[in-house]
C-alpha positions in Angstrom: 0.0 0.0 0.0 1.4 3.4 -1.0 0.8 6.7 0.8 -2.6 8.0 -0.3 -4.0 4.6 -1.2 -7.2 3.5 0.4 -8.3 0.2 1.8 -11.8 -0.8 2.7 -13.3 -2.4 5.8 -16.8 -3.2 6.8 -18.6 -0.8 9.1 -18.3 -1.5 12.8 -19.4 -0.1 16.2 -17.7 0.2 19.6 -19.0 1.0 23.0 -17.5 3.7 25.2 -18.4 4.0 28.9 -18.0 7.5 30.4 -14.9 7.7 32.5 -13.6 4.3 31.6 -10.8 3.2 29.3 -11.0 3.3 25.5 -13.2 0.8 23.8 -11.3 -2.4 22.8 -13.9 -4.5 21.1 -15.5 -4.1 17.6 -19.1 -5.1 17.0 -20.1 -6.1 13.5 -23.8 -5.5 14.2 -25.2 -2.3 15.6 -27.8 -4.3 17.6 -25.0 -6.2 19.4 -23.3 -2.9 20.3 -26.6 -1.5 21.6 -27.1 -4.6 23.8 -23.6 -4.2 25.1 -24.1 -0.5 25.8 -27.3 -1.2 27.8 -25.6 -4.0 29.7 -22.6 -1.8 30.6 -24.8 1.1 31.6 -26.6 -1.1 34.2 -23.4 -2.8 35.3 -21.2 0.3 35.6 -23.9 2.8 36.5 -22.5 5.2 34.0 -23.5 6.5 30.6 -22.5 4.4 27.6 -22.2 5.5 24.0 -22.2 3.6 20.8 -19.5 4.8 18.4 -19.7 4.2 14.7 -16.4 4.1 12.7 -16.3 6.7 10.0 -12.7 6.8 9.0 -9.4 5.3 10.1 -5.7 5.1 9.2 -3.5 2.0 8.7 0.2 1.5 8.7 1.3 -0.2 5.5 3.4 -3.3 5.6 7.1 -2.6 5.4 8.7 -3.4 2.1 12.0 -5.1 1.7 14.4 -3.5 -0.7 17.9 -4.4 -1.8 20.7 -2.1 -0.6 23.8 -1.8 -2.9 27.0 -1.0 -1.1 29.2 1.5 -3.0 32.3 -0.7 -3.4 33.6 -3.3 -5.8 32.6 -6.9 -4.8 36.3 -8.1 -4.6 37.4 -5.4 -2.2 
């Protein structure tokens, strides 16, 4: 992948609980994220928000290139 190229990924949702750590699980179905948000609101006694991914960034895989040394092979 070159700088400026795009990749595609299916839409997903995450649940954020107010005052807690960052979300760490992706939900492929909004209904599952909603159920998790309700569960966490009751469990934690805090507001929970459903976040929908709209854009992201990726680190491309490193490419291997050959390096030529500036000297004669017999030296």
